N, C-alpha and C positions, 0 to 999 in steps of 0.2 A: 726118620732115621736119617733123610738128608739135611734136615735142619739142625740135627743134633750134631751131625759130623762136620759141616761145612759153616756152622753160624753159631752154635752156642758154646761148641767146644774151642775155637779160635778165640770167642770174646771169653770165654773163661781163662784160657792162657794169659791174654793181654791182662785181664783183671789180675790175676797172681802177680804176675811179676811188676804190675804197676803198684800194688801194695806190699810187696815185700823187697827185702835187700837180697845183697849176693847170697847170703845163709840161708835164704829161705825164711827170715823174722818179718813178722808183719811191722809195717812204718807206714808213714805217710809222707817222708823225707822224700822221695821221689815227686811227689806232687809240686811240692816246694822249689823244686828245680825249675818248675814253668816260669817262675819270676825271673831266672838268669834268660830266657828265650822269650820274653815279655816284647822287645823290640823286633824280634824275628816274627813272632805271631802276627803283631800287628801290620808290618810290613806285608806278610802273607796274605791277610785278610783285605789290606787295602788293595794289592794288586791283583787279588780275584775278585773284589767288589768292582774295581775299575774295568777288569774285563767282560766280567757278566753284564756290566751296564752298556760295555760296548755291543757285546753279543745281541742284546734285547734290542738297543737301538737299529741294528743292521738287521735283525732276525725278523723282528715285526712285521715293518712293511714288505718284506721280501714274502713270509708265509702268507701274508694277507693277499698280495697279488698273485702267487701261486693259488692259494684255495678259490680265488675268483676266476680262474682261467678253465677253458675246457678240460676233459679229462686226457686227452694225448698231452697236452702241454702240461698238466699237473704231473703224470707219470715220467715225462722226459725231465723236468725240472728237479722231482725228487731223486731220479737215478743221479743228476749232476750234481746235487747234494751230496749224496751219499759215497760217490765216485772216490772223494780223498780217502774216506773211513776204509776202503778197499786196500789201502797201502799201508805197509808199516808205519806205526806211529813214531819211531825212531829216523826214518827214512824221511819222515816230512819234514821234521825239523831240523835234519841235516841241511835239506834243500834250502831252507831260510838261513843258515850259517853262510851256505856259498852265496847267496844273494845280499846279505847284511854284511858281510867283512869289509874291511877298510879297503881290500884289492876286489872286492866281489863284483858280481855282476851289476847291480845298481849302481855303485860308484865306477866302475868302469864305462857305463852308459853316460852318467854327466860328464865325464870327462869328455868322451866322444860328442857331446852337445856344447862343449866348452864351459858349461857352469862351473867344472873344476879344472884348477890346474895340474899339469903332469904330476906333480909331488903331491897335490892334495886329497883329503878324501873327508867324506861326512862319517864320520863315527856313529855308527847305528848299533853295533854288536856291543855285548857284555854290558847293557844298560836295562834299566826298568820297563822303557818304552819297548826293547827288542822282547824282553819276556812277556809283557804284554801281547804284543804283535803274536807270538808263538800260541798264547793262550787261546785268543780269539781265533787264531787260523785253525786251530785242533779242536775246539768245542765248539764252533758255531752251529755245526750240524746237531747238536744236542739241544740248543736253543730253538731252530728252525723246527726241526719235527714235531716236538709237543705243540707247538704254535699253531703249526698246520694241521695237526690232526683235530684240532680243537676248533680252528675257523673253518676248514671245512664242513664241520657239522653245523654252522651257522647257515639258519635258512635265509635266504636273499630275500622272501617275500618279508622279512621283519625288516630289514634294511629300506626295503621299497614303501613300507607303511611308515618308517619315522620320515622319510623323505616327503610322502604325500601329505603328512601332519606338518610340514614345514621348517624340518630340521635342515641345516646347511650341512655341509661335509665334516666338518670339525665335530659339530653337534651330534651328528651320528656315530663318528668314533669316539667320542667321549661317553655317550650315556647307551648306546647300545652294543657297539662291537668290544670296546674295552672292556667291559662287565662280563661278556659271554665268553672272554679270552683269558680272564683271570686263571682260571685250571692250568690253561697251558702254559703262562707266563711263570707261574709259582713252580710248574714241574721244570721248566725250561731252565731256572734260576737253580734250582736243585741240581740239576743233572751239570751246570756249568760251573757253577759256585764252589760245590764239592772237590770235585778233581782238579780245579783252578788253585786252590788253597792249599792243597796237599801234593800238587804236581814237584817232581825233582829233575825230571829229564829235561824238562825246557828249560829249567834255571841252568842246569850244567852246560849245555849246549850254546843257549842263546844268551845267557846271564855271567857264565865265566864263573871266578870266583869272587865277582865283584857284587853279585845278588844271591843272598842264602834267604832262602824260606825255609818254612817248618818241616817241609818235605825234604830238604835237604838234612836238615838237622837230626830228624828221625834216622834217616838213613845212617849218617853217621855213626849212629847206637849202635847199629846191628852190624858193622863192618869195621875189620882193622883191629889192631891191639888196643885202641881205646874204647872198643864198644862197650855200652852199657845198657842191656837189655832192659833193666829196670826204668832208668830214667825214659829210655825211647818208647816203651810200653805206656807209661806215663802221658806223654807226650803227645801219644797215638790215642789214647784215652779221651782227651779233649777233643780231638778232630772226630771222633765217633760222637761224642755229646754234640758237637758242631751238626754232623749228618742227621742225627735222631731229631733236632730242632727243625731243619729243613724239612724232613719228612713229615713230620707233626705239622707244618704250616700247609705243607700241600695236601696233606689228608683233611684239614680243616676246611680248606678250600673246596676239595670234592664234595664234601657233606653239603656244603652251601648250595654247591652246585646242584646236586641232588634235590 
């Protein structure tokens, strides 16, 4: 009953709107409208991929260092990582607006140090970089936690055995730790890349009207007088396919791990 009400029924509604027109007649014209958003979709995938890679590069050594620490340190570090998630998503993003604005705290600090003149400012808000920064900040815990969960199960004796057999630190990382942590990597990529591609709150606040991602395009299809539920559902359908592909990759990795 739960799966039917909250999974199959919404999916059926999306499919219905995606393959019908405003009169309810079957059509594939909505899917052809995706070509009009090819650039937007490409930018979304690009920025989402950059944010995912940055999260992975930051989270991997952090998760490994936590997993090799004592139990008390592990609990403390995990709590610190989860702490920002207890705050409202919108408030966290607004906080970055305060930091990145032309008269924000970062620019004021630079002026205080003499790095910028009284009337000068380093423009950071309403840029692709600001959007990626917001993605990384908000979604980094979703990369750290799966990696930590997998790495904490790696037996330290396996690492010691590799070292006893003559492997240096890089070889241990490449041939032992990395293969064993692949399921966590794929889970983290799925949990970061999918919301990063479909986000619209971050782009609105940190990107302004200068950065338009597919999530913003979908939102415009469901609000205002220019709403077009059918095209919006078609765009959402493409995102769902992307999610299914990511889930399939994760499931395949889990089977190999077993």
